[in-house]
C-alpha positions as CSV (number, residue, x, y, z in Angstrom):
1,M,-5.5,-60.5,99.7
2,S,-7.1,-57.6,100.9
3,F,-10.6,-56.6,99.0
4,V,-12.1,-53.7,98.3
5,R,-15.6,-52.5,99.5
6,Y,-18.4,-51.2,97.0
7,E,-21.0,-49.2,99.6
8,V,-23.7,-48.0,96.3
9,E,-27.2,-47.5,95.7
10,G,-29.0,-49.5,94.0
11,I,-32.2,-51.2,92.4
12,I,-33.2,-54.8,93.0
13,L,-34.3,-56.0,89.3
14,G,-34.8,-59.8,89.8
15,Q,-32.3,-62.5,92.0
16,M,-32.9,-67.3,92.1
17,P,-31.6,-69.8,94.0
18,S,-28.1,-70.3,94.5
19,G,-27.2,-73.4,96.9
20,E,-28.3,-74.0,100.3
21,G,-29.7,-70.9,101.3
22,S,-27.5,-68.6,99.3
23,K,-29.4,-65.9,95.6
24,I,-27.9,-64.8,93.3
25,V,-29.7,-60.8,92.8
26,L,-29.7,-58.8,90.3
27,L,-28.6,-55.7,91.2
28,F,-28.8,-52.0,89.8
29,T,-25.9,-49.8,89.9
30,A,-26.1,-46.3,88.4
31,N,-21.3,-46.9,89.9
32,F,-21.3,-50.6,88.0
33,G,-25.0,-50.9,85.8
34,L,-26.0,-54.1,85.8
35,V,-24.1,-56.5,88.4
36,Y,-24.9,-60.3,89.7
37,A,-23.7,-60.5,93.0
38,L,-23.5,-63.4,95.7
39,A,-25.8,-63.2,98.3
40,Q,-24.4,-65.7,100.6
41,G,-26.5,-67.4,102.8
42,A,-29.5,-64.5,102.9
43,R,-32.5,-67.4,102.2
44,E,-31.9,-69.0,105.6
45,G,-34.2,-67.9,108.1
46,K,-31.4,-66.3,110.7
47,S,-29.6,-64.2,107.4
48,K,-30.5,-60.8,108.1
49,L,-30.4,-59.6,104.2
50,K,-33.3,-62.2,104.4
51,F,-35.8,-59.6,104.2
52,V,-34.2,-56.4,102.3
53,L,-33.2,-58.8,99.4
54,Q,-37.1,-58.0,97.5
55,D,-38.1,-57.4,93.3
56,G,-37.6,-53.7,94.0
57,A,-36.3,-52.8,96.6
58,M,-33.9,-49.3,96.5
59,L,-31.4,-49.5,99.2
60,H,-27.2,-49.2,100.4
61,A,-25.5,-51.9,99.3
62,S,-21.9,-52.6,100.7
63,L,-20.6,-55.3,97.9
64,I,-16.9,-56.8,97.5
65,H,-15.5,-58.2,95.2
66,G,-14.0,-61.7,95.0
67,R,-11.6,-62.9,92.0
68,E,-14.1,-63.6,89.1
69,K,-17.7,-61.9,91.0
70,F,-19.2,-59.1,93.3
71,R,-20.3,-60.1,97.1
72,L,-23.3,-58.9,98.2
73,V,-22.6,-58.7,102.6
74,D,-24.3,-55.5,103.2
75,A,-27.4,-54.3,103.2
76,V,-30.1,-51.5,104.0
77,L,-33.1,-50.6,102.5
78,L,-34.7,-47.1,101.0
79,N,-37.5,-48.4,101.1
80,N,-40.0,-51.2,101.1
81,P,-41.5,-52.4,97.8
82,F,-43.4,-55.1,99.6
83,S,-46.1,-52.5,100.7
84,F,-46.0,-51.0,98.0
85,F,-46.1,-54.3,95.7
86,K,-48.0,-56.5,97.5
87,N,-51.7,-54.3,96.8
88,N,-50.9,-53.3,93.5
89,Q,-50.0,-56.0,91.4
90,E,-50.8,-53.3,87.4
91,D,-47.8,-51.1,89.6
92,Y,-45.7,-53.8,90.0
93,L,-46.4,-55.9,86.2
94,V,-44.7,-51.8,85.0
95,F,-42.0,-52.6,87.2
96,V,-41.0,-56.0,85.5
97,R,-41.5,-55.3,82.2
98,W,-39.0,-51.7,83.6
99,A,-36.6,-54.5,84.4
100,N,-36.7,-56.9,82.1
101,L,-36.2,-54.5,79.6
102,L,-32.5,-53.4,81.3
103,R,-31.6,-57.2,81.4
104,R,-32.3,-57.9,77.7
105,M,-31.4,-53.8,76.9
106,I,-27.7,-54.0,78.3
107,K,-24.8,-56.1,78.7
108,G,-22.4,-56.1,81.1
109,Q,-20.5,-54.2,84.4
110,T,-21.5,-50.7,82.3
111,P,-21.5,-47.2,84.8
112,Q,-25.0,-46.1,84.3
113,P,-25.7,-42.8,86.0
114,E,-28.2,-41.2,84.1
115,L,-29.9,-44.5,83.4
116,F,-30.3,-45.0,87.0
117,L,-31.3,-42.0,88.1
118,I,-33.9,-42.0,85.5
119,L,-35.3,-45.8,86.4
120,K,-35.2,-44.2,90.0
121,D,-37.4,-41.7,89.2
122,Q,-39.7,-43.6,87.6
123,L,-40.3,-46.2,90.9
124,L,-40.5,-43.6,93.1
125,F,-43.3,-41.6,91.6
126,L,-45.0,-45.1,90.8
127,E,-45.1,-45.8,94.2
128,N,-45.6,-42.3,95.3
129,H,-48.2,-41.4,93.0
130,H,-51.6,-43.6,92.8
131,L,-52.7,-43.9,88.9
132,D,-55.3,-45.1,87.4
133,H,-54.8,-47.0,84.5
134,E,-54.4,-44.6,81.5
135,A,-52.0,-43.0,83.8
136,R,-49.8,-46.2,84.7
137,L,-50.3,-46.5,80.6
138,A,-48.9,-43.3,79.9
139,L,-46.0,-43.8,82.7
140,E,-45.1,-47.0,81.5
141,I,-44.3,-45.8,78.4
142,L,-42.2,-42.6,79.3
143,G,-40.6,-44.7,81.6
144,T,-40.2,-47.5,78.5
145,G,-39.5,-44.3,76.1
146,R,-36.9,-43.0,78.5
147,I,-34.4,-45.6,79.2
148,L,-33.9,-46.4,75.4
149,I,-33.2,-42.8,74.3
150,T,-30.9,-43.1,77.1
151,L,-30.0,-46.4,75.7
152,G,-28.9,-44.7,72.1
153,Y,-31.5,-46.9,71.1
154,L,-34.0,-44.3,70.6
155,S,-34.3,-40.6,68.7
156,E,-35.6,-37.8,71.4
157,K,-37.4,-36.6,69.2
158,I,-40.4,-39.4,70.0
159,I,-39.8,-38.4,73.8
160,N,-38.3,-35.4,75.7
161,K,-36.7,-37.8,78.2
162,N,-35.6,-34.8,80.8
163,A,-38.9,-34.0,81.0
164,P,-39.7,-34.2,84.7
165,I,-42.5,-36.6,85.4
166,S,-46.2,-34.9,85.7
167,T,-49.9,-35.7,85.0
168,D,-48.8,-33.1,81.9
169,T,-45.8,-35.2,80.8
170,L,-48.1,-38.5,81.3
171,T,-51.5,-36.3,78.6
172,S,-49.5,-35.5,76.7
173,I,-48.1,-39.5,75.8
174,L,-51.6,-40.3,76.0
175,K,-52.6,-37.8,73.2
176,N,-49.0,-39.3,70.7
177,R,-49.3,-43.1,72.8
178,S,-50.6,-45.6,69.0
179,Q,-47.1,-42.9,67.4
180,I,-44.6,-43.5,70.4
181,L,-45.6,-46.7,70.7
182,V,-44.7,-47.8,67.2
183,S,-40.9,-46.1,67.9
184,I,-40.5,-47.8,70.6
185,N,-41.2,-51.5,69.4
186,K,-39.6,-50.8,66.2
187,A,-35.6,-49.3,68.3
188,I,-36.9,-52.4,70.1
189,K,-36.9,-55.4,67.2
190,E,-34.0,-53.4,65.6
191,S,-32.0,-53.3,68.5
192,H,-32.2,-57.6,68.5
193,L,-31.4,-58.0,71.2
């Protein structure tokens, strides 16, 4: 039996050990949405994937869909989250909260091209700009709102999800912070997820 190899761009939202030397990687892709993929031997010292598979990594991945699950057989790092998040715990926590929201709100493997581009855009902005506490908070609110709008849980009247991320956009978010947060929290609560 031959298996199809899929070449995808993805963002690692999390991972967990599997067996003695492998790990299960939660990969968010445009083509498949959330994918749990087995990275065989990825925790072993000699593995070429060991240093590529990090939370927050954007990568080009090769996936093979077996009988029951995906296997991650190769990956090329497109950014280095370790060097970025190592010195900035607050930025890492913003990423973790977005990753947890996606895990909570997306079920199954459904293509999510728009949502993937939104998350990628937000992570690149976070990585390429040195934000103070208030601007980081505004970006987190904007990002959370954009995710919820794309998934259909929040009205576009609350946040313009297509507005480019800029200092003007972040300033506008901060001015309306309390209203936006009430709407976001209500949407999450009403989702029952």
